[in-house]
PQR file of N, CA, C, O and H, with PARSE charges and radii, in Angstrom:
ATOM      1  N   MET A   1      -1.510  -3.505  20.387 -0.4000 1.5000
ATOM      2  CA  MET A   1      -1.853  -4.053  18.945 -0.0000 2.0000
ATOM      3  C   MET A   1      -0.721  -3.905  18.569  0.5500 1.7000
ATOM      4  O   MET A   1      -0.026  -3.031  19.087 -0.5500 1.4000
ATOM      5  N   LYS A   2      -0.265  -4.667  17.631 -0.4000 1.5000
ATOM      6  CA  LYS A   2       1.343  -4.570  16.923 -0.0000 2.0000
ATOM      7  C   LYS A   2       1.098  -4.039  15.441  0.5500 1.7000
ATOM      8  O   LYS A   2       0.100  -4.291  14.766 -0.5500 1.4000
ATOM      9  H   LYS A   2      -0.829  -5.376  17.209  0.4000 1.0000
ATOM     10  N   TYR A   3       2.053  -3.356  15.102 -0.4000 1.5000
ATOM     11  CA  TYR A   3       1.940  -2.884  13.696 -0.0000 2.0000
ATOM     12  C   TYR A   3       3.220  -3.273  13.126  0.5500 1.7000
ATOM     13  O   TYR A   3       4.248  -3.379  13.796 -0.5500 1.4000
ATOM     14  H   TYR A   3       2.863  -3.151  15.650  0.4000 1.0000
ATOM     15  N   THR A   4       3.134  -3.489  11.840 -0.4000 1.5000
ATOM     16  CA  THR A   4       4.470  -3.877  11.012 -0.0000 2.0000
ATOM     17  C   THR A   4       5.282  -2.392  10.883  0.5500 1.7000
ATOM     18  O   THR A   4       4.687  -1.406  10.448 -0.5500 1.4000
ATOM     19  H   THR A   4       2.300  -3.404  11.297  0.4000 1.0000
ATOM     20  N   VAL A   5       6.481  -2.342  11.241 -0.4000 1.5000
ATOM     21  CA  VAL A   5       7.270  -1.131  10.825 -0.0000 2.0000
ATOM     22  C   VAL A   5       8.272  -1.326   9.866  0.5500 1.7000
ATOM     23  O   VAL A   5       8.922  -2.370   9.921 -0.5500 1.4000
ATOM     24  H   VAL A   5       6.964  -3.143  11.595  0.4000 1.0000
ATOM     25  N   LEU A   6       8.507  -0.496   8.997 -0.4000 1.5000
ATOM     26  CA  LEU A   6       9.536  -0.485   7.907 -0.0000 2.0000
ATOM     27  C   LEU A   6      10.641   0.379   8.135  0.5500 1.7000
ATOM     28  O   LEU A   6      10.439   1.585   8.274 -0.5500 1.4000
ATOM     29  H   LEU A   6       7.979   0.352   8.952  0.4000 1.0000
ATOM     30  N   ILE A   7      11.650  -0.043   8.183 -0.4000 1.5000
ATOM     31  CA  ILE A   7      13.003   0.630   8.488 -0.0000 2.0000
ATOM     32  C   ILE A   7      13.817   0.641   7.418  0.5500 1.7000
ATOM     33  O   ILE A   7      14.086  -0.476   6.978 -0.5500 1.4000
ATOM     34  H   ILE A   7      11.814  -1.023   8.070  0.4000 1.0000
ATOM     35  N   GLU A   8      14.384   1.744   6.760 -0.4000 1.5000
ATOM     36  CA  GLU A   8      15.348   2.155   5.922 -0.0000 2.0000
ATOM     37  C   GLU A   8      16.651   2.882   6.263  0.5500 1.7000
ATOM     38  O   GLU A   8      16.535   3.973   6.822 -0.5500 1.4000
ATOM     39  H   GLU A   8      14.166   2.652   7.118  0.4000 1.0000
ATOM     40  N   GLU A   9      17.586   2.527   6.061 -0.4000 1.5000
ATOM     41  CA  GLU A   9      18.755   3.197   6.492 -0.0000 2.0000
ATOM     42  C   GLU A   9      19.221   4.030   5.225  0.5500 1.7000
ATOM     43  O   GLU A   9      19.096   3.667   4.056 -0.5500 1.4000
ATOM     44  H   GLU A   9      17.680   1.641   5.607  0.4000 1.0000
ATOM     45  N   SER A  10      19.790   5.228   5.681 -0.4000 1.5000
ATOM     46  CA  SER A  10      20.535   6.053   4.617 -0.0000 2.0000
ATOM     47  C   SER A  10      21.927   6.583   5.442  0.5500 1.7000
ATOM     48  O   SER A  10      22.380   6.240   6.534 -0.5500 1.4000
ATOM     49  H   SER A  10      19.892   5.523   6.631  0.4000 1.0000
ATOM     50  N   SER A  11      22.362   7.480   4.529 -0.4000 1.5000
ATOM     51  CA  SER A  11      23.617   8.043   4.992 -0.0000 2.0000
ATOM     52  C   SER A  11      23.023   9.105   6.121  0.5500 1.7000
ATOM     53  O   SER A  11      23.917   9.542   6.845 -0.5500 1.4000
ATOM     54  H   SER A  11      21.994   7.759   3.642  0.4000 1.0000
ATOM     55  N   GLU A  12      22.024   9.483   6.344 -0.4000 1.5000
ATOM     56  CA  GLU A  12      21.472  10.438   7.188 -0.0000 2.0000
ATOM     57  C   GLU A  12      20.991   9.835   8.661  0.5500 1.7000
ATOM     58  O   GLU A  12      20.786  10.501   9.676 -0.5500 1.4000
ATOM     59  H   GLU A  12      21.298   9.127   5.755  0.4000 1.0000
ATOM     60  N   GLY A  13      20.869   8.453   8.512 -0.4000 1.5000
ATOM     61  CA  GLY A  13      20.042   7.801   9.729 -0.0000 2.0000
ATOM     62  C   GLY A  13      19.313   6.927   9.355  0.5500 1.7000
ATOM     63  O   GLY A  13      19.637   6.175   8.436 -0.5500 1.4000
ATOM     64  H   GLY A  13      21.035   7.912   7.688  0.4000 1.0000
ATOM     65  N   PHE A  14      18.165   6.842   9.996 -0.4000 1.5000
ATOM     66  CA  PHE A  14      16.871   5.730   9.730 -0.0000 2.0000
ATOM     67  C   PHE A  14      15.669   6.284   9.679  0.5500 1.7000
ATOM     68  O   PHE A  14      15.244   7.036  10.556 -0.5500 1.4000
ATOM     69  H   PHE A  14      17.901   7.453  10.742  0.4000 1.0000
ATOM     70  N   ALA A  15      14.858   5.860   8.363 -0.4000 1.5000
ATOM     71  CA  ALA A  15      13.657   6.353   8.515 -0.0000 2.0000
ATOM     72  C   ALA A  15      12.747   5.175   8.329  0.5500 1.7000
ATOM     73  O   ALA A  15      12.960   4.186   7.627 -0.5500 1.4000
ATOM     74  H   ALA A  15      15.203   5.249   7.651  0.4000 1.0000
ATOM     75  N   VAL A  16      11.412   5.509   9.271 -0.4000 1.5000
ATOM     76  CA  VAL A  16      10.632   4.509   9.604 -0.0000 2.0000
ATOM     77  C   VAL A  16       9.174   4.634   9.204  0.5500 1.7000
ATOM     78  O   VAL A  16       8.674   5.728   9.468 -0.5500 1.4000
ATOM     79  H   VAL A  16      11.238   6.312   9.841  0.4000 1.0000
ATOM     80  N   SER A  17       8.658   4.043   8.820 -0.4000 1.5000
ATOM     81  CA  SER A  17       7.022   4.210   8.556 -0.0000 2.0000
ATOM     82  C   SER A  17       6.083   2.851   9.024  0.5500 1.7000
ATOM     83  O   SER A  17       6.609   1.759   9.238 -0.5500 1.4000
ATOM     84  H   SER A  17       9.065   3.155   8.605  0.4000 1.0000
ATOM     85  N   VAL A  18       4.896   3.047   9.124 -0.4000 1.5000
ATOM     86  CA  VAL A  18       3.984   2.300   9.348 -0.0000 2.0000
ATOM     87  C   VAL A  18       2.939   1.881   8.182  0.5500 1.7000
ATOM     88  O   VAL A  18       1.920   2.552   8.016 -0.5500 1.4000
ATOM     89  H   VAL A  18       4.468   3.934   8.950  0.4000 1.0000
ATOM     90  N   PRO A  19       3.182   0.922   7.502 -0.5600 1.5000
ATOM     91  CA  PRO A  19       2.132   0.604   6.099  0.2800 2.0000
ATOM     92  C   PRO A  19       0.779   0.739   6.518  0.5500 1.7000
ATOM     93  O   PRO A  19       0.015   1.311   5.741 -0.5500 1.4000
ATOM     94  N   GLY A  20       0.367   0.341   7.543 -0.4000 1.5000
ATOM     95  CA  GLY A  20      -0.983   0.096   7.960 -0.0000 2.0000
ATOM     96  C   GLY A  20      -1.618   1.470   8.680  0.5500 1.7000
ATOM     97  O   GLY A  20      -2.749   1.598   9.149 -0.5500 1.4000
ATOM     98  H   GLY A  20       0.988  -0.124   8.174  0.4000 1.0000
ATOM     99  N   LEU A  21      -0.741   2.269   8.634 -0.4000 1.5000
ATOM    100  CA  LEU A  21      -1.434   3.703   9.123 -0.0000 2.0000
ATOM    101  C   LEU A  21      -0.616   5.011   8.135  0.5500 1.7000
ATOM    102  O   LEU A  21       0.455   5.577   8.353 -0.5500 1.4000
ATOM    103  H   LEU A  21       0.178   2.165   8.253  0.4000 1.0000
ATOM    104  N   PRO A  22      -1.600   5.192   7.011 -0.5600 1.5000
ATOM    105  CA  PRO A  22      -0.875   6.006   6.068  0.2800 2.0000
ATOM    106  C   PRO A  22      -0.533   7.347   6.576  0.5500 1.7000
ATOM    107  O   PRO A  22      -1.313   8.043   7.225 -0.5500 1.4000
ATOM    108  N   GLY A  23       0.734   7.695   6.235 -0.4000 1.5000
ATOM    109  CA  GLY A  23       1.146   8.991   6.765 -0.0000 2.0000
ATOM    110  C   GLY A  23       1.928   9.093   8.189  0.5500 1.7000
ATOM    111  O   GLY A  23       2.403  10.121   8.673 -0.5500 1.4000
ATOM    112  H   GLY A  23       1.368   7.129   5.707  0.4000 1.0000
ATOM    113  N   CYS A  24       1.949   7.893   8.698 -0.4000 1.5000
ATOM    114  CA  CYS A  24       2.424   7.692   9.856 -0.0000 2.0000
ATOM    115  C   CYS A  24       4.073   7.454   9.564  0.5500 1.7000
ATOM    116  O   CYS A  24       4.398   6.373   9.075 -0.5500 1.4000
ATOM    117  H   CYS A  24       1.563   7.059   8.304  0.4000 1.0000
ATOM    118  N   HIS A  25       4.994   8.345   9.828 -0.4000 1.5000
ATOM    119  CA  HIS A  25       6.439   8.207   9.306 -0.0000 2.0000
ATOM    120  C   HIS A  25       7.449   8.781  10.487  0.5500 1.7000
ATOM    121  O   HIS A  25       6.963   9.669  11.187 -0.5500 1.4000
ATOM    122  H   HIS A  25       4.730   9.224  10.225  0.4000 1.0000
ATOM    123  N   SER A  26       8.563   8.440  10.727 -0.4000 1.5000
ATOM    124  CA  SER A  26       9.605   9.094  11.504 -0.0000 2.0000
ATOM    125  C   SER A  26      10.908   8.731  11.223  0.5500 1.7000
ATOM    126  O   SER A  26      11.173   7.969  10.294 -0.5500 1.4000
ATOM    127  H   SER A  26       8.957   7.719  10.158  0.4000 1.0000
ATOM    128  N   GLN A  27      11.827   9.264  12.024 -0.4000 1.5000
ATOM    129  CA  GLN A  27      13.133   9.240  11.901 -0.0000 2.0000
ATOM    130  C   GLN A  27      13.971   8.978  13.013  0.5500 1.7000
ATOM    131  O   GLN A  27      13.472   8.947  14.138 -0.5500 1.4000
ATOM    132  H   GLN A  27      11.612   9.883  12.779  0.4000 1.0000
ATOM    133  N   GLY A  28      15.201   8.783  12.839 -0.4000 1.5000
ATOM    134  CA  GLY A  28      16.161   8.910  14.066 -0.0000 2.0000
ATOM    135  C   GLY A  28      17.660   8.702  13.522  0.5500 1.7000
ATOM    136  O   GLY A  28      17.889   8.037  12.512 -0.5500 1.4000
ATOM    137  H   GLY A  28      15.607   8.809  11.925  0.4000 1.0000
ATOM    138  N   GLU A  29      18.503   9.232  14.163 -0.4000 1.5000
ATOM    139  CA  GLU A  29      19.959   8.890  14.036 -0.0000 2.0000
ATOM    140  C   GLU A  29      20.295   7.454  14.079  0.5500 1.7000
ATOM    141  O   GLU A  29      21.029   6.973  13.216 -0.5500 1.4000
ATOM    142  H   GLU A  29      18.318   9.772  14.984  0.4000 1.0000
ATOM    143  N   THR A  30      19.729   6.640  15.170 -0.4000 1.5000
ATOM    144  CA  THR A  30      20.259   5.291  14.977 -0.0000 2.0000
ATOM    145  C   THR A  30      18.713   4.492  15.106  0.5500 1.7000
ATOM    146  O   THR A  30      17.691   5.022  15.542 -0.5500 1.4000
ATOM    147  H   THR A  30      19.133   7.031  15.872  0.4000 1.0000
ATOM    148  N   GLU A  31      18.843   3.048  14.593 -0.4000 1.5000
ATOM    149  CA  GLU A  31      17.768   2.365  14.595 -0.0000 2.0000
ATOM    150  C   GLU A  31      16.852   2.277  15.888  0.5500 1.7000
ATOM    151  O   GLU A  31      15.623   2.222  15.917 -0.5500 1.4000
ATOM    152  H   GLU A  31      19.673   2.618  14.238  0.4000 1.0000
ATOM    153  N   ALA A  32      17.746   2.279  16.955 -0.4000 1.5000
ATOM    154  CA  ALA A  32      16.905   2.480  18.123 -0.0000 2.0000
ATOM    155  C   ALA A  32      16.142   3.783  18.452  0.5500 1.7000
ATOM    156  O   ALA A  32      15.171   3.902  19.198 -0.5500 1.4000
ATOM    157  H   ALA A  32      18.745   2.324  16.931  0.4000 1.0000
ATOM    158  N   GLU A  33      16.699   4.609  17.833 -0.4000 1.5000
ATOM    159  CA  GLU A  33      16.102   6.038  18.184 -0.0000 2.0000
ATOM    160  C   GLU A  33      15.064   6.070  17.303  0.5500 1.7000
ATOM    161  O   GLU A  33      14.062   6.641  17.734 -0.5500 1.4000
ATOM    162  H   GLU A  33      17.488   4.513  17.227  0.4000 1.0000
ATOM    163  N   ALA A  34      14.993   5.579  16.069 -0.4000 1.5000
ATOM    164  CA  ALA A  34      13.829   5.719  15.172 -0.0000 2.0000
ATOM    165  C   ALA A  34      12.850   4.782  15.579  0.5500 1.7000
ATOM    166  O   ALA A  34      11.689   5.118  15.347 -0.5500 1.4000
ATOM    167  H   ALA A  34      15.806   5.115  15.719  0.4000 1.0000
ATOM    168  N   LEU A  35      13.033   3.682  16.132 -0.4000 1.5000
ATOM    169  CA  LEU A  35      11.912   2.862  16.723 -0.0000 2.0000
ATOM    170  C   LEU A  35      11.292   3.567  17.859  0.5500 1.7000
ATOM    171  O   LEU A  35      10.061   3.588  17.867 -0.5500 1.4000
ATOM    172  H   LEU A  35      13.977   3.409  16.320  0.4000 1.0000
ATOM    173  N   VAL A  36      11.982   4.199  18.906 -0.4000 1.5000
ATOM    174  CA  VAL A  36      11.395   4.924  19.970 -0.0000 2.0000
ATOM    175  C   VAL A  36      10.480   6.188  19.204  0.5500 1.7000
ATOM    176  O   VAL A  36       9.342   6.433  19.604 -0.5500 1.4000
ATOM    177  H   VAL A  36      12.982   4.181  18.899  0.4000 1.0000
ATOM    178  N   ASN A  37      10.958   6.779  18.327 -0.4000 1.5000
ATOM    179  CA  ASN A  37      10.116   7.906  17.661 -0.0000 2.0000
ATOM    180  C   ASN A  37       9.133   7.496  16.846  0.5500 1.7000
ATOM    181  O   ASN A  37       8.275   8.283  16.448 -0.5500 1.4000
ATOM    182  H   ASN A  37      11.883   6.579  18.002  0.4000 1.0000
ATOM    183  N   ILE A  38       9.154   6.149  16.492 -0.4000 1.5000
ATOM    184  CA  ILE A  38       7.797   5.639  15.459 -0.0000 2.0000
ATOM    185  C   ILE A  38       6.769   5.386  16.585  0.5500 1.7000
ATOM    186  O   ILE A  38       5.569   5.649  16.494 -0.5500 1.4000
ATOM    187  H   ILE A  38       9.851   5.509  16.815  0.4000 1.0000
ATOM    188  N   THR A  39       7.334   4.890  17.567 -0.4000 1.5000
ATOM    189  CA  THR A  39       6.221   4.406  18.748 -0.0000 2.0000
ATOM    190  C   THR A  39       5.504   5.639  19.273  0.5500 1.7000
ATOM    191  O   THR A  39       4.294   5.696  19.495 -0.5500 1.4000
ATOM    192  H   THR A  39       8.308   4.677  17.641  0.4000 1.0000
ATOM    193  N   ASP A  40       6.235   6.456  19.418 -0.4000 1.5000
ATOM    194  CA  ASP A  40       5.374   8.091  19.483 -0.0000 2.0000
ATOM    195  C   ASP A  40       4.645   8.443  18.691  0.5500 1.7000
ATOM    196  O   ASP A  40       3.507   8.750  19.045 -0.5500 1.4000
ATOM    197  H   ASP A  40       7.217   6.410  19.237  0.4000 1.0000
ATOM    198  N   ALA A  41       5.026   8.531  17.336 -0.4000 1.5000
ATOM    199  CA  ALA A  41       4.446   8.704  16.183 -0.0000 2.0000
ATOM    200  C   ALA A  41       2.987   8.020  16.178  0.5500 1.7000
ATOM    201  O   ALA A  41       1.957   8.681  16.043 -0.5500 1.4000
ATOM    202  H   ALA A  41       5.951   8.282  17.049  0.4000 1.0000
ATOM    203  N   ILE A  42       3.014   6.741  16.326 -0.4000 1.5000
ATOM    204  CA  ILE A  42       1.792   5.808  16.308 -0.0000 2.0000
ATOM    205  C   ILE A  42       0.645   6.254  17.293  0.5500 1.7000
ATOM    206  O   ILE A  42      -0.568   6.352  17.109 -0.5500 1.4000
ATOM    207  H   ILE A  42       3.851   6.205  16.436  0.4000 1.0000
ATOM    208  N   ARG A  43       1.411   6.486  18.371 -0.4000 1.5000
ATOM    209  CA  ARG A  43       0.592   7.059  19.613 -0.0000 2.0000
ATOM    210  C   ARG A  43      -0.194   8.202  19.241  0.5500 1.7000
ATOM    211  O   ARG A  43      -1.379   8.261  19.570 -0.5500 1.4000
ATOM    212  H   ARG A  43       2.396   6.406  18.520  0.4000 1.0000
ATOM    213  N   GLU A  44       0.330   9.061  18.624 -0.4000 1.5000
ATOM    214  CA  GLU A  44      -0.075  10.346  18.313 -0.0000 2.0000
ATOM    215  C   GLU A  44      -1.097  10.197  17.487  0.5500 1.7000
ATOM    216  O   GLU A  44      -2.183  10.752  17.658 -0.5500 1.4000
ATOM    217  H   GLU A  44       1.292   9.013  18.357  0.4000 1.0000
ATOM    218  N   TYR A  45      -0.733   9.202  16.239 -0.4000 1.5000
ATOM    219  CA  TYR A  45      -1.657   9.019  14.993 -0.0000 2.0000
ATOM    220  C   TYR A  45      -2.992   8.590  15.789  0.5500 1.7000
ATOM    221  O   TYR A  45      -4.009   9.278  15.703 -0.5500 1.4000
ATOM    222  H   TYR A  45       0.149   8.751  16.100  0.4000 1.0000
ATOM    223  N   LEU A  46      -2.944   7.573  16.463 -0.4000 1.5000
ATOM    224  CA  LEU A  46      -4.186   6.823  17.114 -0.0000 2.0000
ATOM    225  C   LEU A  46      -4.994   7.977  17.861  0.5500 1.7000
ATOM    226  O   LEU A  46      -6.214   8.069  17.725 -0.5500 1.4000
ATOM    227  H   LEU A  46      -2.118   7.013  16.532  0.4000 1.0000
ATOM    228  N   ASP A  47      -4.249   8.861  18.664 -0.4000 1.5000
ATOM    229  CA  ASP A  47      -4.950   9.979  19.335 -0.0000 2.0000
ATOM    230  C   ASP A  47      -5.715  10.941  18.434  0.5500 1.7000
ATOM    231  O   ASP A  47      -6.806  11.372  18.806 -0.5500 1.4000
ATOM    232  H   ASP A  47      -3.258   8.786  18.774  0.4000 1.0000
ATOM    233  N   VAL A  48      -5.134  11.330  17.149 -0.4000 1.5000
ATOM    234  CA  VAL A  48      -5.831  12.040  16.084 -0.0000 2.0000
ATOM    235  C   VAL A  48      -7.236  11.198  15.497  0.5500 1.7000
ATOM    236  O   VAL A  48      -8.319  11.717  15.225 -0.5500 1.4000
ATOM    237  H   VAL A  48      -4.248  10.980  16.847  0.4000 1.0000
ATOM    238  N   VAL A  49      -6.914   9.934  15.407 -0.4000 1.5000
ATOM    239  CA  VAL A  49      -8.114   9.304  15.022 -0.0000 2.0000
ATOM    240  C   VAL A  49      -9.291   9.283  16.120  0.5500 1.7000
ATOM    241  O   VAL A  49     -10.492   9.401  15.875 -0.5500 1.4000
ATOM    242  H   VAL A  49      -6.034   9.513  15.628  0.4000 1.0000
ATOM    243  N   GLU A  50      -8.791   9.136  17.179 -0.4000 1.5000
ATOM    244  CA  GLU A  50     -10.163   9.062  18.244 -0.0000 2.0000
ATOM    245  C   GLU A  50     -10.726  10.452  18.450  0.5500 1.7000
ATOM    246  O   GLU A  50     -11.899  10.639  18.773 -0.5500 1.4000
ATOM    247  H   GLU A  50      -7.816   9.040  17.378  0.4000 1.0000
ATOM    248  N   GLN A  51      -9.707  11.571  18.222 -0.4000 1.5000
ATOM    249  CA  GLN A  51     -10.247  12.884  18.428 -0.0000 2.0000
ATOM    250  C   GLN A  51     -11.156  13.271  17.319  0.5500 1.7000
ATOM    251  O   GLN A  51     -12.120  13.999  17.558 -0.5500 1.4000
ATOM    252  H   GLN A  51      -8.754  11.418  17.960  0.4000 1.0000
ATOM    253  N   TYR A  52     -10.882  12.776  15.963 -0.4000 1.5000
ATOM    254  CA  TYR A  52     -11.659  13.187  14.807 -0.0000 2.0000
ATOM    255  C   TYR A  52     -12.506  12.503  14.152  0.5500 1.7000
ATOM    256  O   TYR A  52     -13.076  12.905  13.137 -0.5500 1.4000
ATOM    257  H   TYR A  52     -10.099  12.184  15.769  0.4000 1.0000
ATOM    258  N   ARG A  53     -12.680  11.286  14.737 -0.4000 1.5000
ATOM    259  CA  ARG A  53     -13.717  10.296  13.976 -0.0000 2.0000
ATOM    260  C   ARG A  53     -14.447   9.855  15.416  0.5500 1.7000
ATOM    261  O   ARG A  53     -14.070   8.944  16.153 -0.5500 1.4000
ATOM    262  H   ARG A  53     -12.217  10.959  15.561  0.4000 1.0000
ATOM    263  N   PRO A  54     -15.399  10.593  15.587 -0.5600 1.5000
ATOM    264  CA  PRO A  54     -16.294  10.243  16.920  0.2800 2.0000
ATOM    265  C   PRO A  54     -16.842   8.813  16.711  0.5500 1.7000
ATOM    266  O   PRO A  54     -17.172   8.434  15.586 -0.5500 1.4000
ATOM    267  N   GLY A  55     -16.933   8.060  17.747 -0.4000 1.5000
ATOM    268  CA  GLY A  55     -17.280   6.558  17.735 -0.0000 2.0000
ATOM    269  C   GLY A  55     -16.306   5.832  17.033  0.5500 1.7000
ATOM    270  O   GLY A  55     -16.650   4.754  16.549 -0.5500 1.4000
ATOM    271  H   GLY A  55     -16.665   8.367  18.660  0.4000 1.0000
ATOM    272  N   CYS A  56     -15.148   6.228  16.888 -0.4000 1.5000
ATOM    273  CA  CYS A  56     -14.210   5.152  16.346 -0.0000 2.0000
ATOM    274  C   CYS A  56     -12.889   5.184  17.620  0.5500 1.7000
ATOM    275  O   CYS A  56     -12.264   6.203  17.916 -0.5500 1.4000
ATOM    276  H   CYS A  56     -14.869   7.104  17.282  0.4000 1.0000
ATOM    277  N   ARG A  57     -12.713   4.027  18.146 -0.4000 1.5000
ATOM    278  CA  ARG A  57     -11.727   3.821  19.204 -0.0000 2.0000
ATOM    279  C   ARG A  57     -10.589   3.148  18.664  0.5500 1.7000
ATOM    280  O   ARG A  57     -10.650   2.087  18.043 -0.5500 1.4000
ATOM    281  H   ARG A  57     -13.222   3.200  17.905  0.4000 1.0000
ATOM    282  N   ALA A  58      -9.696   3.699  18.880 -0.4000 1.5000
ATOM    283  CA  ALA A  58      -8.194   3.227  18.023 -0.0000 2.0000
ATOM    284  C   ALA A  58      -7.651   2.419  19.509  0.5500 1.7000
ATOM    285  O   ALA A  58      -7.694   2.878  20.650 -0.5500 1.4000
ATOM    286  H   ALA A  58      -9.646   4.561  19.385  0.4000 1.0000
ATOM    287  N   TYR A  59      -7.175   1.168  19.088 -0.4000 1.5000
ATOM    288  CA  TYR A  59      -6.585   0.004  19.939 -0.0000 2.0000
ATOM    289  C   TYR A  59      -5.254   0.412  20.035  0.5500 1.7000
ATOM    290  O   TYR A  59      -4.642   0.590  18.982 -0.5500 1.4000
ATOM    291  H   TYR A  59      -7.140   0.795  18.161  0.4000 1.0000
ATOM    292  N   LYS A  60      -4.556   0.637  21.363 -0.4000 1.5000
ATOM    293  CA  LYS A  60      -3.115   0.979  21.425 -0.0000 2.0000
ATOM    294  C   LYS A  60      -2.499   0.027  21.958  0.5500 1.7000
ATOM    295  O   LYS A  60      -1.280   0.090  22.115 -0.5500 1.4000
ATOM    296  H   LYS A  60      -5.054   0.492  22.219  0.4000 1.0000
TER
END
């Protein structure tokens, strides 16, 4: 499944978030690092959904 990712550049690096997954955010010094980090954050977010919502399957 694909998610829209918002990337914001600042003087400290890049902040990324996933509008479709409330609270799913990450960051990185480079855009590439931020994208790798948000990919990990999405996986962890979906794992938590599966763990705490019995009967709810998250598609990865």
